mmCIF file of the N, C-alpha and C atoms, coordinates in Angstrom:
data_MODEL
# 
_entry.id   MODEL 
# 
loop_
_atom_site.group_PDB 
_atom_site.id 
_atom_site.type_symbol 
_atom_site.label_atom_id 
_atom_site.label_alt_id 
_atom_site.label_comp_id 
_atom_site.label_asym_id 
_atom_site.label_entity_id 
_atom_site.label_seq_id 
_atom_site.pdbx_PDB_ins_code 
_atom_site.Cartn_x 
_atom_site.Cartn_y 
_atom_site.Cartn_z 
_atom_site.occupancy 
_atom_site.B_iso_or_equiv 
_atom_site.pdbx_formal_charge 
_atom_site.auth_seq_id 
_atom_site.auth_comp_id 
_atom_site.auth_asym_id 
_atom_site.auth_atom_id 
_atom_site.pdbx_PDB_model_num 
ATOM 1   N N  . MET A 1 1  ? 207.554 118.452 134.228 1.00 0.00 ? 1  MET A N  1 
ATOM 2   C CA . MET A 1 1  ? 208.914 118.881 134.465 1.00 0.00 ? 1  MET A CA 1 
ATOM 3   C C  . MET A 1 1  ? 209.579 119.336 133.171 1.00 0.00 ? 1  MET A C  1 
ATOM 4   N N  . LYS A 1 2  ? 209.186 118.718 132.085 1.00 0.00 ? 2  LYS A N  1 
ATOM 5   C CA . LYS A 1 2  ? 209.736 119.099 130.790 1.00 0.00 ? 2  LYS A CA 1 
ATOM 6   C C  . LYS A 1 2  ? 209.418 120.561 130.487 1.00 0.00 ? 2  LYS A C  1 
ATOM 7   N N  . ASP A 1 3  ? 208.202 120.979 130.795 1.00 0.00 ? 3  ASP A N  1 
ATOM 8   C CA . ASP A 1 3  ? 207.791 122.360 130.542 1.00 0.00 ? 3  ASP A CA 1 
ATOM 9   C C  . ASP A 1 3  ? 208.580 123.347 131.400 1.00 0.00 ? 3  ASP A C  1 
ATOM 10  N N  . LEU A 1 4  ? 208.840 122.979 132.647 1.00 0.00 ? 4  LEU A N  1 
ATOM 11  C CA . LEU A 1 4  ? 209.604 123.853 133.532 1.00 0.00 ? 4  LEU A CA 1 
ATOM 12  C C  . LEU A 1 4  ? 211.028 124.032 133.020 1.00 0.00 ? 4  LEU A C  1 
ATOM 13  N N  . LEU A 1 5  ? 211.673 122.954 132.621 1.00 0.00 ? 5  LEU A N  1 
ATOM 14  C CA . LEU A 1 5  ? 213.038 123.046 132.100 1.00 0.00 ? 5  LEU A CA 1 
ATOM 15  C C  . LEU A 1 5  ? 213.069 123.870 130.812 1.00 0.00 ? 5  LEU A C  1 
ATOM 16  N N  . THR A 1 6  ? 212.078 123.702 129.961 1.00 0.00 ? 6  THR A N  1 
ATOM 17  C CA . THR A 1 6  ? 211.994 124.487 128.730 1.00 0.00 ? 6  THR A CA 1 
ATOM 18  C C  . THR A 1 6  ? 211.860 125.968 129.059 1.00 0.00 ? 6  THR A C  1 
ATOM 19  N N  . TYR A 1 7  ? 210.995 126.288 129.999 1.00 0.00 ? 7  TYR A N  1 
ATOM 20  C CA . TYR A 1 7  ? 210.786 127.682 130.406 1.00 0.00 ? 7  TYR A CA 1 
ATOM 21  C C  . TYR A 1 7  ? 212.072 128.305 130.950 1.00 0.00 ? 7  TYR A C  1 
ATOM 22  N N  . ILE A 1 8  ? 212.763 127.592 131.814 1.00 0.00 ? 8  ILE A N  1 
ATOM 23  C CA . ILE A 1 8  ? 214.011 128.109 132.398 1.00 0.00 ? 8  ILE A CA 1 
ATOM 24  C C  . ILE A 1 8  ? 215.041 128.358 131.308 1.00 0.00 ? 8  ILE A C  1 
ATOM 25  N N  . ALA A 1 9  ? 215.231 127.372 130.430 1.00 0.00 ? 9  ALA A N  1 
ATOM 26  C CA . ALA A 1 9  ? 216.247 127.487 129.382 1.00 0.00 ? 9  ALA A CA 1 
ATOM 27  C C  . ALA A 1 9  ? 215.921 128.610 128.406 1.00 0.00 ? 9  ALA A C  1 
ATOM 28  N N  . GLN A 1 10 ? 214.651 128.747 128.035 1.00 0.00 ? 10 GLN A N  1 
ATOM 29  C CA . GLN A 1 10 ? 214.279 129.791 127.083 1.00 0.00 ? 10 GLN A CA 1 
ATOM 30  C C  . GLN A 1 10 ? 214.514 131.182 127.638 1.00 0.00 ? 10 GLN A C  1 
ATOM 31  N N  . ASN A 1 11 ? 214.425 131.345 128.941 1.00 0.00 ? 11 ASN A N  1 
ATOM 32  C CA . ASN A 1 11 ? 214.653 132.646 129.546 1.00 0.00 ? 11 ASN A CA 1 
ATOM 33  C C  . ASN A 1 11 ? 216.128 132.939 129.787 1.00 0.00 ? 11 ASN A C  1 
ATOM 34  N N  . LEU A 1 12 ? 216.985 131.953 129.600 1.00 0.00 ? 12 LEU A N  1 
ATOM 35  C CA . LEU A 1 12 ? 218.423 132.157 129.764 1.00 0.00 ? 12 LEU A CA 1 
ATOM 36  C C  . LEU A 1 12 ? 219.141 132.483 128.459 1.00 0.00 ? 12 LEU A C  1 
ATOM 37  N N  . VAL A 1 13 ? 218.624 132.003 127.353 1.00 0.00 ? 13 VAL A N  1 
ATOM 38  C CA . VAL A 1 13 ? 219.349 132.053 126.086 1.00 0.00 ? 13 VAL A CA 1 
ATOM 39  C C  . VAL A 1 13 ? 218.875 133.191 125.186 1.00 0.00 ? 13 VAL A C  1 
ATOM 40  N N  . GLU A 1 14 ? 219.682 133.483 124.153 1.00 0.00 ? 14 GLU A N  1 
ATOM 41  C CA . GLU A 1 14 ? 219.331 134.507 123.166 1.00 0.00 ? 14 GLU A CA 1 
ATOM 42  C C  . GLU A 1 14 ? 218.450 133.963 122.054 1.00 0.00 ? 14 GLU A C  1 
ATOM 43  N N  . HIS A 1 15 ? 218.483 132.646 121.839 1.00 0.00 ? 15 HIS A N  1 
ATOM 44  C CA . HIS A 1 15 ? 217.687 132.005 120.785 1.00 0.00 ? 15 HIS A CA 1 
ATOM 45  C C  . HIS A 1 15 ? 216.713 131.015 121.427 1.00 0.00 ? 15 HIS A C  1 
ATOM 46  N N  . PRO A 1 16 ? 215.628 131.517 122.025 1.00 0.00 ? 16 PRO A N  1 
ATOM 47  C CA . PRO A 1 16 ? 214.710 130.616 122.734 1.00 0.00 ? 16 PRO A CA 1 
ATOM 48  C C  . PRO A 1 16 ? 213.988 129.625 121.827 1.00 0.00 ? 16 PRO A C  1 
ATOM 49  N N  . ASP A 1 17 ? 213.879 129.933 120.541 1.00 0.00 ? 17 ASP A N  1 
ATOM 50  C CA . ASP A 1 17 ? 213.216 129.011 119.625 1.00 0.00 ? 17 ASP A CA 1 
ATOM 51  C C  . ASP A 1 17 ? 214.061 127.767 119.343 1.00 0.00 ? 17 ASP A C  1 
ATOM 52  N N  . ALA A 1 18 ? 215.356 127.811 119.665 1.00 0.00 ? 18 ALA A N  1 
ATOM 53  C CA . ALA A 1 18 ? 216.248 126.677 119.429 1.00 0.00 ? 18 ALA A CA 1 
ATOM 54  C C  . ALA A 1 18 ? 216.305 125.717 120.617 1.00 0.00 ? 18 ALA A C  1 
ATOM 55  N N  . VAL A 1 19 ? 215.615 126.026 121.698 1.00 0.00 ? 19 VAL A N  1 
ATOM 56  C CA . VAL A 1 19 ? 215.638 125.175 122.891 1.00 0.00 ? 19 VAL A CA 1 
ATOM 57  C C  . VAL A 1 19 ? 214.787 123.938 122.644 1.00 0.00 ? 19 VAL A C  1 
ATOM 58  N N  . ARG A 1 20 ? 215.374 122.767 122.888 1.00 0.00 ? 20 ARG A N  1 
ATOM 59  C CA . ARG A 1 20 ? 214.677 121.494 122.735 1.00 0.00 ? 20 ARG A CA 1 
ATOM 60  C C  . ARG A 1 20 ? 214.916 120.663 124.001 1.00 0.00 ? 20 ARG A C  1 
ATOM 61  N N  . VAL A 1 21 ? 213.846 120.104 124.521 1.00 0.00 ? 21 VAL A N  1 
ATOM 62  C CA . VAL A 1 21 ? 213.938 119.235 125.695 1.00 0.00 ? 21 VAL A CA 1 
ATOM 63  C C  . VAL A 1 21 ? 213.247 117.927 125.350 1.00 0.00 ? 21 VAL A C  1 
ATOM 64  N N  . SER A 1 22 ? 213.966 116.827 125.514 1.00 0.00 ? 22 SER A N  1 
ATOM 65  C CA . SER A 1 22 ? 213.354 115.511 125.311 1.00 0.00 ? 22 SER A CA 1 
ATOM 66  C C  . SER A 1 22 ? 213.323 114.783 126.651 1.00 0.00 ? 22 SER A C  1 
ATOM 67  N N  . GLU A 1 23 ? 212.268 114.038 126.855 1.00 0.00 ? 23 GLU A N  1 
ATOM 68  C CA . GLU A 1 23 ? 212.045 113.353 128.130 1.00 0.00 ? 23 GLU A CA 1 
ATOM 69  C C  . GLU A 1 23 ? 211.944 111.858 127.893 1.00 0.00 ? 23 GLU A C  1 
ATOM 70  N N  . SER A 1 24 ? 212.617 111.093 128.743 1.00 0.00 ? 24 SER A N  1 
ATOM 71  C CA . SER A 1 24 ? 212.511 109.639 128.671 1.00 0.00 ? 24 SER A CA 1 
ATOM 72  C C  . SER A 1 24 ? 212.585 109.073 130.088 1.00 0.00 ? 24 SER A C  1 
ATOM 73  N N  . LYS A 1 25 ? 212.171 107.845 130.231 1.00 0.00 ? 25 LYS A N  1 
ATOM 74  C CA . LYS A 1 25 ? 212.194 107.171 131.529 1.00 0.00 ? 25 LYS A CA 1 
ATOM 75  C C  . LYS A 1 25 ? 213.313 106.139 131.529 1.00 0.00 ? 25 LYS A C  1 
ATOM 76  N N  . SER A 1 26 ? 214.005 106.045 132.643 1.00 0.00 ? 26 SER A N  1 
ATOM 77  C CA . SER A 1 26 ? 215.050 105.035 132.767 1.00 0.00 ? 26 SER A CA 1 
ATOM 78  C C  . SER A 1 26 ? 214.449 103.763 133.363 1.00 0.00 ? 26 SER A C  1 
ATOM 79  N N  . GLU A 1 27 ? 215.247 102.727 133.462 1.00 0.00 ? 27 GLU A N  1 
ATOM 80  C CA . GLU A 1 27 ? 214.775 101.440 133.953 1.00 0.00 ? 27 GLU A CA 1 
ATOM 81  C C  . GLU A 1 27 ? 214.299 101.507 135.398 1.00 0.00 ? 27 GLU A C  1 
ATOM 82  N N  . ASP A 1 28 ? 214.935 102.361 136.200 1.00 0.00 ? 28 ASP A N  1 
ATOM 83  C CA . ASP A 1 28 ? 214.566 102.453 137.613 1.00 0.00 ? 28 ASP A CA 1 
ATOM 84  C C  . ASP A 1 28 ? 213.437 103.458 137.866 1.00 0.00 ? 28 ASP A C  1 
ATOM 85  N N  . GLY A 1 29 ? 212.811 103.966 136.819 1.00 0.00 ? 29 GLY A N  1 
ATOM 86  C CA . GLY A 1 29 ? 211.675 104.868 136.961 1.00 0.00 ? 29 GLY A CA 1 
ATOM 87  C C  . GLY A 1 29 ? 212.025 106.339 137.022 1.00 0.00 ? 29 GLY A C  1 
ATOM 88  N N  . ALA A 1 30 ? 213.307 106.663 136.957 1.00 0.00 ? 30 ALA A N  1 
ATOM 89  C CA . ALA A 1 30 ? 213.728 108.061 136.988 1.00 0.00 ? 30 ALA A CA 1 
ATOM 90  C C  . ALA A 1 30 ? 213.476 108.704 135.618 1.00 0.00 ? 30 ALA A C  1 
ATOM 91  N N  . VAL A 1 31 ? 213.273 110.002 135.627 1.00 0.00 ? 31 VAL A N  1 
ATOM 92  C CA . VAL A 1 31 ? 213.029 110.749 134.402 1.00 0.00 ? 31 VAL A CA 1 
ATOM 93  C C  . VAL A 1 31 ? 214.357 111.338 133.925 1.00 0.00 ? 31 VAL A C  1 
ATOM 94  N N  . LEU A 1 32 ? 214.669 111.161 132.658 1.00 0.00 ? 32 LEU A N  1 
ATOM 95  C CA . LEU A 1 32 ? 215.865 111.733 132.051 1.00 0.00 ? 32 LEU A CA 1 
ATOM 96  C C  . LEU A 1 32 ? 215.438 112.845 131.119 1.00 0.00 ? 32 LEU A C  1 
ATOM 97  N N  . LEU A 1 33 ? 215.907 114.066 131.393 1.00 0.00 ? 33 LEU A N  1 
ATOM 98  C CA . LEU A 1 33 ? 215.608 115.218 130.543 1.00 0.00 ? 33 LEU A CA 1 
ATOM 99  C C  . LEU A 1 33 ? 216.885 115.613 129.815 1.00 0.00 ? 33 LEU A C  1 
ATOM 100 N N  . GLU A 1 34 ? 216.819 115.670 128.497 1.00 0.00 ? 34 GLU A N  1 
ATOM 101 C CA . GLU A 1 34 ? 217.966 116.072 127.685 1.00 0.00 ? 34 GLU A CA 1 
ATOM 102 C C  . GLU A 1 34 ? 217.683 117.449 127.120 1.00 0.00 ? 34 GLU A C  1 
ATOM 103 N N  . LEU A 1 35 ? 218.544 118.403 127.441 1.00 0.00 ? 35 LEU A N  1 
ATOM 104 C CA . LEU A 1 35 ? 218.387 119.792 127.018 1.00 0.00 ? 35 LEU A CA 1 
ATOM 105 C C  . LEU A 1 35 ? 219.343 120.088 125.873 1.00 0.00 ? 35 LEU A C  1 
ATOM 106 N N  . ARG A 1 36 ? 218.797 120.617 124.785 1.00 0.00 ? 36 ARG A N  1 
ATOM 107 C CA . ARG A 1 36 ? 219.609 121.034 123.640 1.00 0.00 ? 36 ARG A CA 1 
ATOM 108 C C  . ARG A 1 36 ? 219.319 122.502 123.362 1.00 0.00 ? 36 ARG A C  1 
ATOM 109 N N  . VAL A 1 37 ? 220.386 123.287 123.177 1.00 0.00 ? 37 VAL A N  1 
ATOM 110 C CA . VAL A 1 37 ? 220.249 124.711 122.870 1.00 0.00 ? 37 VAL A CA 1 
ATOM 111 C C  . VAL A 1 37 ? 221.135 125.044 121.686 1.00 0.00 ? 37 VAL A C  1 
ATOM 112 N N  . ASP A 1 38 ? 220.997 126.249 121.153 1.00 0.00 ? 38 ASP A N  1 
ATOM 113 C CA . ASP A 1 38 ? 221.850 126.734 120.073 1.00 0.00 ? 38 ASP A CA 1 
ATOM 114 C C  . ASP A 1 38 ? 223.304 126.702 120.558 1.00 0.00 ? 38 ASP A C  1 
ATOM 115 N N  . PRO A 1 39 ? 224.248 126.291 119.716 1.00 0.00 ? 39 PRO A N  1 
ATOM 116 C CA . PRO A 1 39 ? 225.651 126.236 120.144 1.00 0.00 ? 39 PRO A CA 1 
ATOM 117 C C  . PRO A 1 39 ? 226.178 127.561 120.702 1.00 0.00 ? 39 PRO A C  1 
ATOM 118 N N  . GLY A 1 40 ? 225.684 128.684 120.200 1.00 0.00 ? 40 GLY A N  1 
ATOM 119 C CA . GLY A 1 40 ? 226.119 129.980 120.708 1.00 0.00 ? 40 GLY A CA 1 
ATOM 120 C C  . GLY A 1 40 ? 225.595 130.293 122.104 1.00 0.00 ? 40 GLY A C  1 
ATOM 121 N N  . ASP A 1 41 ? 224.569 129.582 122.535 1.00 0.00 ? 41 ASP A N  1 
ATOM 122 C CA . ASP A 1 41 ? 223.962 129.802 123.849 1.00 0.00 ? 41 ASP A CA 1 
ATOM 123 C C  . ASP A 1 41 ? 224.429 128.797 124.888 1.00 0.00 ? 41 ASP A C  1 
ATOM 124 N N  . MET A 1 42 ? 225.275 127.883 124.503 1.00 0.00 ? 42 MET A N  1 
ATOM 125 C CA . MET A 1 42 ? 225.708 126.831 125.419 1.00 0.00 ? 42 MET A CA 1 
ATOM 126 C C  . MET A 1 42 ? 226.361 127.406 126.683 1.00 0.00 ? 42 MET A C  1 
ATOM 127 N N  . GLY A 1 43 ? 227.165 128.439 126.523 1.00 0.00 ? 43 GLY A N  1 
ATOM 128 C CA . GLY A 1 43 ? 227.829 129.052 127.673 1.00 0.00 ? 43 GLY A CA 1 
ATOM 129 C C  . GLY A 1 43 ? 226.857 129.674 128.653 1.00 0.00 ? 43 GLY A C  1 
ATOM 130 N N  . LYS A 1 44 ? 225.759 130.189 128.158 1.00 0.00 ? 44 LYS A N  1 
ATOM 131 C CA . LYS A 1 44 ? 224.762 130.803 129.035 1.00 0.00 ? 44 LYS A CA 1 
ATOM 132 C C  . LYS A 1 44 ? 224.022 129.770 129.862 1.00 0.00 ? 44 LYS A C  1 
ATOM 133 N N  . VAL A 1 45 ? 223.848 128.591 129.313 1.00 0.00 ? 45 VAL A N  1 
ATOM 134 C CA . VAL A 1 45 ? 223.158 127.531 130.042 1.00 0.00 ? 45 VAL A CA 1 
ATOM 135 C C  . VAL A 1 45 ? 224.097 126.863 131.052 1.00 0.00 ? 45 VAL A C  1 
ATOM 136 N N  . ILE A 1 46 ? 225.357 126.744 130.695 1.00 0.00 ? 46 ILE A N  1 
ATOM 137 C CA . ILE A 1 46 ? 226.321 126.100 131.585 1.00 0.00 ? 46 ILE A CA 1 
ATOM 138 C C  . ILE A 1 46 ? 226.804 127.079 132.653 1.00 0.00 ? 46 ILE A C  1 
ATOM 139 N N  . GLY A 1 47 ? 227.125 128.292 132.269 1.00 0.00 ? 47 GLY A N  1 
ATOM 140 C CA . GLY A 1 47 ? 227.588 129.284 133.234 1.00 0.00 ? 47 GLY A CA 1 
ATOM 141 C C  . GLY A 1 47 ? 229.057 129.122 133.582 1.00 0.00 ? 47 GLY A C  1 
ATOM 142 N N  . ARG A 1 48 ? 229.545 130.061 134.355 1.00 0.00 ? 48 ARG A N  1 
ATOM 143 C CA . ARG A 1 48 ? 230.948 129.992 134.777 1.00 0.00 ? 48 ARG A CA 1 
ATOM 144 C C  . ARG A 1 48 ? 231.140 128.822 135.726 1.00 0.00 ? 48 ARG A C  1 
ATOM 145 N N  . GLN A 1 49 ? 232.105 128.005 135.398 1.00 0.00 ? 49 GLN A N  1 
ATOM 146 C CA . GLN A 1 49 ? 232.450 126.816 136.169 1.00 0.00 ? 49 GLN A CA 1 
ATOM 147 C C  . GLN A 1 49 ? 231.240 125.905 136.393 1.00 0.00 ? 49 GLN A C  1 
ATOM 148 N N  . GLY A 1 50 ? 230.250 125.967 135.489 1.00 0.00 ? 50 GLY A N  1 
ATOM 149 C CA . GLY A 1 50 ? 229.099 125.089 135.565 1.00 0.00 ? 50 GLY A CA 1 
ATOM 150 C C  . GLY A 1 50 ? 228.075 125.451 136.618 1.00 0.00 ? 50 GLY A C  1 
ATOM 151 N N  . ARG A 1 51 ? 228.135 126.669 137.124 1.00 0.00 ? 51 ARG A N  1 
ATOM 152 C CA . ARG A 1 51 ? 227.237 127.061 138.215 1.00 0.00 ? 51 ARG A CA 1 
ATOM 153 C C  . ARG A 1 51 ? 225.768 127.072 137.804 1.00 0.00 ? 51 ARG A C  1 
ATOM 154 N N  . ILE A 1 52 ? 225.457 127.615 136.644 1.00 0.00 ? 52 ILE A N  1 
ATOM 155 C CA . ILE A 1 52 ? 224.056 127.689 136.218 1.00 0.00 ? 52 ILE A CA 1 
ATOM 156 C C  . ILE A 1 52 ? 223.516 126.285 135.957 1.00 0.00 ? 52 ILE A C  1 
ATOM 157 N N  . ALA A 1 53 ? 224.302 125.441 135.306 1.00 0.00 ? 53 ALA A N  1 
ATOM 158 C CA . ALA A 1 53 ? 223.875 124.065 135.049 1.00 0.00 ? 53 ALA A CA 1 
ATOM 159 C C  . ALA A 1 53 ? 223.625 123.333 136.361 1.00 0.00 ? 53 ALA A C  1 
ATOM 160 N N  . LYS A 1 54 ? 224.481 123.538 137.329 1.00 0.00 ? 54 LYS A N  1 
ATOM 161 C CA . LYS A 1 54 ? 224.324 122.901 138.641 1.00 0.00 ? 54 LYS A CA 1 
ATOM 162 C C  . LYS A 1 54 ? 223.035 123.363 139.311 1.00 0.00 ? 54 LYS A C  1 
ATOM 163 N N  . GLU A 1 55 ? 222.741 124.647 139.230 1.00 0.00 ? 55 GLU A N  1 
ATOM 164 C CA . GLU A 1 55 ? 221.518 125.173 139.853 1.00 0.00 ? 55 GLU A CA 1 
ATOM 165 C C  . GLU A 1 55 ? 220.265 124.697 139.131 1.00 0.00 ? 55 GLU A C  1 
ATOM 166 N N  . ILE A 1 56 ? 220.336 124.567 137.806 1.00 0.00 ? 56 ILE A N  1 
ATOM 167 C CA . ILE A 1 56 ? 219.197 124.024 137.055 1.00 0.00 ? 56 ILE A CA 1 
ATOM 168 C C  . ILE A 1 56 ? 218.928 122.597 137.520 1.00 0.00 ? 56 ILE A C  1 
ATOM 169 N N  . ARG A 1 57 ? 219.976 121.799 137.658 1.00 0.00 ? 57 ARG A N  1 
ATOM 170 C CA . ARG A 1 57 ? 219.811 120.412 138.103 1.00 0.00 ? 57 ARG A CA 1 
ATOM 171 C C  . ARG A 1 57 ? 219.255 120.351 139.523 1.00 0.00 ? 57 ARG A C  1 
ATOM 172 N N  . THR A 1 58 ? 219.737 121.235 140.397 1.00 0.00 ? 58 THR A N  1 
ATOM 173 C CA . THR A 1 58 ? 219.251 121.278 141.775 1.00 0.00 ? 58 THR A CA 1 
ATOM 174 C C  . THR A 1 58 ? 217.768 121.624 141.820 1.00 0.00 ? 58 THR A C  1 
ATOM 175 N N  . LEU A 1 59 ? 217.371 122.617 141.048 1.00 0.00 ? 59 LEU A N  1 
ATOM 176 C CA . LEU A 1 59 ? 215.973 123.027 140.997 1.00 0.00 ? 59 LEU A CA 1 
ATOM 177 C C  . LEU A 1 59 ? 215.088 121.892 140.465 1.00 0.00 ? 59 LEU A C  1 
ATOM 178 N N  . MET A 1 60 ? 215.525 121.240 139.412 1.00 0.00 ? 60 MET A N  1 
ATOM 179 C CA . MET A 1 60 ? 214.734 120.160 138.831 1.00 0.00 ? 60 MET A CA 1 
ATOM 180 C C  . MET A 1 60 ? 214.635 118.974 139.790 1.00 0.00 ? 60 MET A C  1 
ATOM 181 N N  . ARG A 1 61 ? 215.705 118.671 140.537 1.00 0.00 ? 61 ARG A N  1 
ATOM 182 C CA . ARG A 1 61 ? 215.653 117.595 141.530 1.00 0.00 ? 61 ARG A CA 1 
ATOM 183 C C  . ARG A 1 61 ? 214.664 117.922 142.642 1.00 0.00 ? 61 ARG A C  1 
ATOM 184 N N  . SER A 1 62 ? 214.639 119.186 143.035 1.00 0.00 ? 62 SER A N  1 
ATOM 185 C CA . SER A 1 62 ? 213.709 119.621 144.076 1.00 0.00 ? 62 SER A CA 1 
ATOM 186 C C  . SER A 1 62 ? 212.261 119.458 143.626 1.00 0.00 ? 62 SER A C  1 
ATOM 187 N N  . VAL A 1 63 ? 211.957 119.856 142.413 1.00 0.00 ? 63 VAL A N  1 
ATOM 188 C CA . VAL A 1 63 ? 210.602 119.706 141.865 1.00 0.00 ? 63 VAL A CA 1 
ATOM 189 C C  . VAL A 1 63 ? 210.247 118.226 141.766 1.00 0.00 ? 63 VAL A C  1 
ATOM 190 N N  . ALA A 1 64 ? 211.174 117.413 141.307 1.00 0.00 ? 64 ALA A N  1 
ATOM 191 C CA . ALA A 1 64 ? 210.919 115.977 141.162 1.00 0.00 ? 64 ALA A CA 1 
ATOM 192 C C  . ALA A 1 64 ? 210.667 115.328 142.524 1.00 0.00 ? 64 ALA A C  1 
ATOM 193 N N  . GLN A 1 65 ? 211.411 115.748 143.516 1.00 0.00 ? 65 GLN A N  1 
ATOM 194 C CA . GLN A 1 65 ? 211.240 115.188 144.851 1.00 0.00 ? 65 GLN A CA 1 
ATOM 195 C C  . GLN A 1 65 ? 209.845 115.490 145.393 1.00 0.00 ? 65 GLN A C  1 
ATOM 196 N N  . ARG A 1 66 ? 209.352 116.687 145.126 1.00 0.00 ? 66 ARG A N  1 
ATOM 197 C CA . ARG A 1 66 ? 207.997 117.040 145.555 1.00 0.00 ? 66 ARG A CA 1 
ATOM 198 C C  . ARG A 1 66 ? 206.949 116.186 144.854 1.00 0.00 ? 66 ARG A C  1 
ATOM 199 N N  . GLN A 1 67 ? 207.269 115.746 143.645 1.00 0.00 ? 67 GLN A N  1 
ATOM 200 C CA . GLN A 1 67 ? 206.346 114.899 142.885 1.00 0.00 ? 67 GLN A CA 1 
ATOM 201 C C  . GLN A 1 67 ? 206.562 113.414 143.157 1.00 0.00 ? 67 GLN A C  1 
ATOM 202 N N  . GLY A 1 68 ? 207.570 113.101 143.959 1.00 0.00 ? 68 GLY A N  1 
ATOM 203 C CA . GLY A 1 68 ? 207.841 111.715 144.321 1.00 0.00 ? 68 GLY A CA 1 
ATOM 204 C C  . GLY A 1 68 ? 208.601 110.935 143.273 1.00 0.00 ? 68 GLY A C  1 
ATOM 205 N N  . THR A 1 69 ? 209.350 111.611 142.426 1.00 0.00 ? 69 THR A N  1 
ATOM 206 C CA . THR A 1 69 ? 210.136 110.921 141.400 1.00 0.00 ? 69 THR A CA 1 
ATOM 207 C C  . THR A 1 69 ? 211.591 111.381 141.484 1.00 0.00 ? 69 THR A C  1 
ATOM 208 N N  . LYS A 1 70 ? 212.403 110.820 140.625 1.00 0.00 ? 70 LYS A N  1 
ATOM 209 C CA . LYS A 1 70 ? 213.796 111.237 140.491 1.00 0.00 ? 70 LYS A CA 1 
ATOM 210 C C  . LYS A 1 70 ? 213.987 111.759 139.081 1.00 0.00 ? 70 LYS A C  1 
ATOM 211 N N  . VAL A 1 71 ? 214.894 112.728 138.931 1.00 0.00 ? 71 VAL A N  1 
ATOM 212 C CA . VAL A 1 71 ? 215.127 113.317 137.619 1.00 0.00 ? 71 VAL A CA 1 
ATOM 213 C C  . VAL A 1 71 ? 216.626 113.517 137.411 1.00 0.00 ? 71 VAL A C  1 
ATOM 214 N N  . SER A 1 72 ? 217.025 113.421 136.167 1.00 0.00 ? 72 SER A N  1 
ATOM 215 C CA . SER A 1 72 ? 218.399 113.688 135.768 1.00 0.00 ? 72 SER A CA 1 
ATOM 216 C C  . SER A 1 72 ? 218.350 114.631 134.552 1.00 0.00 ? 72 SER A C  1 
ATOM 217 N N  . VAL A 1 73 ? 219.140 115.689 134.593 1.00 0.00 ? 73 VAL A N  1 
ATOM 218 C CA . VAL A 1 73 ? 219.173 116.664 133.494 1.00 0.00 ? 73 VAL A CA 1 
ATOM 219 C C  . VAL A 1 73 ? 220.523 116.566 132.809 1.00 0.00 ? 73 VAL A C  1 
ATOM 220 N N  . GLU A 1 74 ? 220.499 116.329 131.517 1.00 0.00 ? 74 GLU A N  1 
ATOM 221 C CA . GLU A 1 74 ? 221.713 116.272 130.715 1.00 0.00 ? 74 GLU A CA 1 
ATOM 222 C C  . GLU A 1 74 ? 221.675 117.421 129.711 1.00 0.00 ? 74 GLU A C  1 
ATOM 223 N N  . ILE A 1 75 ? 222.769 118.168 129.628 1.00 0.00 ? 75 ILE A N  1 
ATOM 224 C CA . ILE A 1 75 ? 222.888 119.243 128.647 1.00 0.00 ? 75 ILE A CA 1 
ATOM 225 C C  . ILE A 1 75 ? 223.694 118.679 127.485 1.00 0.00 ? 75 ILE A C  1 
ATOM 226 N N  . MET A 1 76 ? 223.038 118.568 126.341 1.00 0.00 ? 76 MET A N  1 
ATOM 227 C CA . MET A 1 76 ? 223.636 117.917 125.182 1.00 0.00 ? 76 MET A CA 1 
ATOM 228 C C  . MET A 1 76 ? 224.250 118.946 124.235 1.00 0.00 ? 76 MET A C  1 
ATOM 229 N N  . ASP A 1 77 ? 225.294 118.521 123.516 1.00 0.00 ? 77 ASP A N  1 
ATOM 230 C CA . ASP A 1 77 ? 225.929 119.375 122.507 1.00 0.00 ? 77 ASP A CA 1 
ATOM 231 C C  . ASP A 1 77 ? 225.109 119.413 121.249 1.00 0.00 ? 77 ASP A C  1 
# 
């Protein structure tokens, strides 16, 4: 899932080399993905009224559900 989120983010931003995704597991077994991008690209990842960020989270939840896990995506400053 980390690779998928990296791929999506790199195709949205102007500085794909600045995209960083870290993955960790929570106590309940869910996967936490933290996405970091160049500050100038933050608007492209979030989108107007958070629409792109919402769709990224929806897509990642769908993939996780197919794999039988839960996922949470956080966009970090």
